[in-house]
C-alpha positions in Angstrom: -99.8 110.9 85.0 -98.4 113.6 82.1 -96.9 112.1 78.6 -93.2 113.2 79.8 -94.0 111.5 83.2 -95.3 108.3 81.3 -91.9 108.7 79.2 -89.6 108.7 82.3 -91.7 106.4 84.6 -91.3 104.2 81.1 -87.5 104.5 80.5 -86.5 103.8 84.2 -88.5 100.4 84.4 -86.5 99.4 81.2 -83.6 100.0 82.4 -84.1 98.3 85.9 -85.5 95.5 84.0 -82.3 95.5 82.0 -80.0 95.5 85.2 -82.1 92.5 86.4 -81.2 90.7 83.6 -78.0 91.4 83.4 -77.6 90.4 87.4 -79.3 87.1 85.9 -77.3 86.2 83.6 -74.0 86.8 85.3 -75.2 85.2 88.6 -77.0 81.7 87.7 -78.2 79.2 90.2 -75.9 77.6 92.0 -75.1 73.9 90.8 -75.2 71.4 94.3 -75.3 68.9 92.1 -71.6 69.5 91.0 -70.6 70.8 93.7 -71.5 67.6 95.4 -69.7 65.7 92.9 -66.9 67.8 93.7 -67.1 67.0 97.5 -67.2 63.7 96.9 -64.2 63.3 95.1 -62.3 65.6 96.9 -63.0 63.6 100.4 -62.3 60.4 98.5 -59.3 61.6 97.5 -58.0 64.7 99.3 -55.5 66.3 96.6 -54.5 69.7 96.4 -56.0 70.1 93.1 -59.2 68.5 94.2 -59.2 70.9 96.9 -58.9 73.1 94.5 -61.8 71.9 91.9 -64.2 72.0 94.8 -63.0 75.6 95.6 -63.9 76.2 92.2 -67.2 75.3 92.2 -68.2 78.0 95.0 -68.9 81.7 94.5 -65.5 83.8 94.5 -67.7 86.2 96.2 -70.6 86.4 99.2 -72.9 83.7 100.0 -75.2 81.2 98.0 -78.7 82.2 98.7 -80.8 79.8 100.3 -78.5 77.5 101.2 -80.1 76.4 104.5 -82.8 75.2 102.2 -81.3 74.1 98.8 -78.1 72.6 100.6 -79.0 70.4 103.3 -78.1 66.7 101.4 -74.8 68.3 100.7 -74.4 69.9 103.5 -75.0 66.5 105.6 -72.9 65.0 102.8 -69.8 67.0 104.1 -70.2 66.7 107.5 -70.6 62.9 106.9 -66.8 63.0 106.0 -65.6 66.5 107.1 -62.6 64.5 109.1 -60.9 64.5 105.6 -60.8 68.2 105.4 -60.8 68.7 109.0 -57.5 66.7 109.3 -55.5 68.3 106.3 -56.5 71.9 107.8 -54.8 70.0 110.8 -51.8 69.7 108.6 -52.0 73.2 107.8 -52.1 72.5 104.0 -53.1 75.9 102.3 -55.4 74.4 99.8 -57.5 73.0 102.5 -57.2 75.8 104.6 -58.8 78.0 101.8 -61.3 75.7 101.0 -62.8 75.5 104.8 -62.9 79.4 104.9 -64.9 79.4 101.1 -67.4 76.9 102.4 -68.4 79.0 104.4 -70.6 80.5 101.2 -72.7 77.4 101.6 -72.2 76.5 105.2 -75.5 76.8 107.6 -76.1 75.2 111.2 -73.8 71.9 112.4 -71.6 72.8 109.0 -70.8 76.2 110.4 -70.4 75.1 113.9 -67.9 72.7 112.5 -66.3 74.9 110.1 -65.7 77.3 112.5 -64.3 75.2 115.4 -61.3 73.6 112.9 -61.2 77.1 111.4 -61.0 78.8 115.5 -58.6 75.8 116.3 -56.1 76.7 113.3 -55.2 79.3 115.1 -53.1 77.8 117.3 -51.8 75.6 114.4 -50.7 78.5 112.4 -51.5 82.0 112.9 -50.1 83.7 110.1 -52.1 81.6 107.7 -55.3 81.7 109.4 -54.8 85.7 109.0 -53.7 85.6 106.0 -57.0 83.6 104.8 -59.5 85.1 106.5 -58.4 88.1 104.8 -59.1 86.6 101.2 -62.4 85.7 102.7 -63.2 88.7 104.7 -66.7 88.9 102.6 -68.0 85.7 104.1 -67.4 87.0 108.0 -69.8 90.0 108.8 -68.8 89.5 112.3 -65.7 88.1 113.7 -66.5 87.2 117.0 -68.0 83.4 116.2 -64.9 81.9 114.7 -62.6 83.5 116.8 -64.3 82.5 119.7 -65.2 78.9 118.9 -63.1 76.8 120.9 -61.4 73.0 120.1 -63.3 72.4 123.9 -66.6 72.7 123.5 -67.3 71.5 127.2 -69.6 74.2 128.8 -68.1 72.8 132.3 -64.4 73.3 131.3 -64.9 76.9 131.3 -60.8 77.2 132.7 -60.0 75.3 129.7 -61.5 77.3 127.2 -59.9 80.4 129.1 -56.5 79.0 128.6 -57.3 78.4 124.6 -58.6 81.8 124.4 -55.3 83.3 126.1 -53.6 81.1 123.2 -54.9 82.5 120.7 -54.4 86.3 121.7 -50.6 85.2 122.1 -50.0 83.5 119.0 -52.2 86.6 117.0 -50.0 88.9 118.8 -46.7 87.4 117.6 -47.9 87.1 114.0 -45.0 90.2 112.7 -46.0 91.2 109.5 -47.1 94.7 108.7 -49.2 93.7 106.2 -51.3 91.7 108.7 -51.9 94.1 111.5 -54.7 95.5 111.0 -56.7 92.2 110.9 -54.4 91.1 113.8 -55.4 93.8 115.9 -59.2 93.1 115.3 -59.2 89.6 116.1 -57.2 90.0 119.5 -59.1 93.2 120.0 -62.2 90.8 119.4 -60.6 87.5 121.8 -59.9 90.1 124.6 -64.0 91.0 124.9 -64.7 87.6 124.6 -66.4 86.6 128.0 -65.9 82.6 128.7 -68.7 81.5 130.9 -69.5 78.0 133.0 
């Protein structure tokens, strides 16, 4: 390697290391302990303020790395008291709905399934708010099929009930008239129309 090549290679290496250093400073490890404490406070006293506190403990964009391995105990705690959030979502509480979407940053497995089912079910309660918050948290959903196709009726024997729910979601979403939500609405309706209900 010539002297010039060595200098260029060294410069590139230094640049890459400085980028990684800045990235590490801007993206510190997720604080699972503070997040668990925040969730417990919300579960004990599910006010809008406490919902916002938990929301703000989560990263503003993207997924928490290694959540499946590092966040098992916290996910179990959330599931243990999940009915608190579930009830608030059913009541159309904006901060609870927003928190439900942002929890996908740490949700895997059973917790992700519970969130998909509850937020999918929320389409029938308030399709406009569903679209608004889905749009605000779109970075957490590389695919929309799972949340749109997770039905309240989870019985594989009741294909007719799930088909009625699928058609109902299409209908209520179609009736959202806000022009700013039309692209996302059309995307959701298109996906729902393609979902096949099987026994």
